[in-house]
Structures are given as C-alpha cells and as structure tokens.
C-alpha positions in Angstrom: -26.4 37.5 -23.8 -24.9 34.2 -24.8 -21.4 35.5 -24.2 -22.2 36.7 -20.7 -23.6 33.3 -19.7 -20.7 31.5 -21.2 -18.2 33.6 -19.2 -20.2 33.0 -16.0 -20.1 29.3 -16.7 -16.4 29.4 -17.2 -15.9 31.3 -13.9 -18.0 28.7 -12.0 -16.1 25.9 -13.6 -12.8 27.5 -12.5 -14.2 27.9 -9.0 -15.3 24.3 -8.9 -11.8 23.1 -10.1 -10.1 25.2 -7.4 -12.5 23.8 -4.8 -11.8 20.2 -5.9 -8.1 20.8 -5.8 -8.3 22.2 -2.3 -10.4 19.2 -1.1 -8.1 16.6 -2.6 -5.0 18.4 -1.3 -6.5 18.6 2.2 -6.9 14.8 2.4 -4.1 13.0 4.1 -3.4 9.3 3.6 -1.5 6.8 5.5 0.0 4.4 3.0 1.1 1.0 4.4 3.2 -1.4 2.3 3.3 -4.9 3.8 5.9 -7.5 2.6 6.5 -11.1 3.6 7.8 -14.4 2.2 4.7 -16.4 3.0 1.4 -15.2 1.7 -0.7 -16.7 4.6 1.2 -14.8 7.3 0.9 -11.7 5.1 -2.8 -12.0 4.7 -3.2 -12.5 8.5 -1.2 -9.4 9.3 -3.1 -7.3 6.7 -6.4 -8.5 8.3 -5.0 -7.5 11.7 -4.1 -4.0 10.4 -7.5 -3.6 8.8 -9.4 -4.7 11.9 -7.4 -2.3 14.0 -8.2 0.6 11.6 -11.9 -0.3 11.4 -12.1 -0.3 15.2 -11.7 3.5 15.0 -14.1 4.0 12.0 -11.3 4.7 9.5 -11.9 4.8 5.7 -9.7 2.0 4.2 -8.7 1.5 0.6 -7.3 -2.0 0.0 -5.7 -4.4 0.5 -4.3 -4.1 -3.0 -2.1 -7.0 -4.0 1.1 -5.8 -5.7 3.1 -8.0 -8.0 5.1 -10.8 -6.4 8.8 -10.1 -6.5 10.7 -13.3 -7.5 14.5 -13.6 -7.0 16.1 -16.6 -8.7 19.5 -18.0 -7.9 21.3 -20.7 -9.9 24.0 -22.8 -8.1 26.4 -25.5 -9.3 25.6 -28.9 -7.7 29.2 -30.0 -7.6 32.2 -27.9 -6.6 34.6 -28.4 -9.5 33.2 -30.9 -11.9 29.8 -31.4 -13.7 29.3 -27.8 -14.9 26.0 -28.7 -16.5 24.5 -30.0 -13.2 22.9 -27.0 -11.6 20.1 -26.2 -9.1 17.8 -23.2 -9.2 16.3 -21.7 -6.1 13.8 -18.8 -5.8 12.6 -16.5 -3.2 9.1 -15.0 -3.5 8.3 -11.7 -1.8 4.5 -11.1 -1.6 3.3 -7.5 -1.2 0.1 -5.7 -0.2 -0.8 -2.0 -0.1 -3.3 -0.5 2.3 -4.4 3.2 2.3 -6.1 4.8 5.3 -7.8 8.0 4.4 -7.7 10.8 7.0 -6.2 8.8 9.9 -6.7 10.1 13.4 -4.1 10.2 16.0 -5.7 7.2 17.8 -5.4 5.1 14.6 -1.7 5.9 14.1 -1.0 5.2 17.8 -2.8 1.8 17.7 -1.0 0.8 14.5 2.4 1.6 16.0 1.6 -0.6 19.0 0.4 -3.5 16.8 2.5 -6.6 17.2 2.8 -8.5 13.9 4.4 -12.0 13.3 8.1 -12.2 12.4 8.9 -12.2 8.7 6.5 -9.4 8.0 8.0 -6.0 7.1 6.0 -2.8 7.0 6.7 0.6 5.4 4.4 3.5 6.5 4.2 6.8 4.6 2.0 9.8 5.3 0.9 11.4 2.1 
C-alpha cells in the first residue's frame, strides 16, 4: 500500500512540474533597458514609462537599478612637456531595467509612441 501511494505522489509531482513549466513558458515579458548620462532625466523617463504601462493595467516589475558604468579617460594637460601633469575625466552611464509581464498590444503601441527626452536610450526585448 505504501508503494502505491508513493508512486501516485510522484506522478502528481511530475504533473505539477509540467503544469508549472507550461505556465512559466506561456508568460511573455517586455524587458525595457533604459540608459542615460544624467540620473534625474533617467528617473523621469522611467516614471513616464511606468505611468503609461499602468494606465492599461499592466503588471510591472521594477524599475531595477543596474550598476552604473563608469568610463575614465586620462589626458595630458600640456602637449609636449610636463608628462606628470594629467587630467582625468569620467562619463557615468546610469541604467534601469523594467519588466512588463504579459503586455497587451495597446501597451506596446503606447510605449512606441512615447516621446522621451534626448539623452535617454531604450532597448526593448520581448522574452
């Protein structure tokens, strides 16, 4: 008797795993990566994207702050002399990640028509 119930439990566990896999594979996501040099403009544009998605009752995950990419450049101050006199400059690229779960066609259309400030770049992937 114990072996029969154990095999039934294993079968139900397998069915549950298959059901979970089919549910997670059926979920589509719209992954939006937003990048900008200034964090204030970036936060405003992210807020604008989230407000647009919430207007159509979308499930939103984020905004998730990603690590800031820092590019440093070292330049000589003088052209031919004073090798030890140098200046350092850096560019900071701030990034955010937004996921929209099960986006409808209206959400995608409204996000494509969205006008964002200059200096903000967006990458959109459908997963």
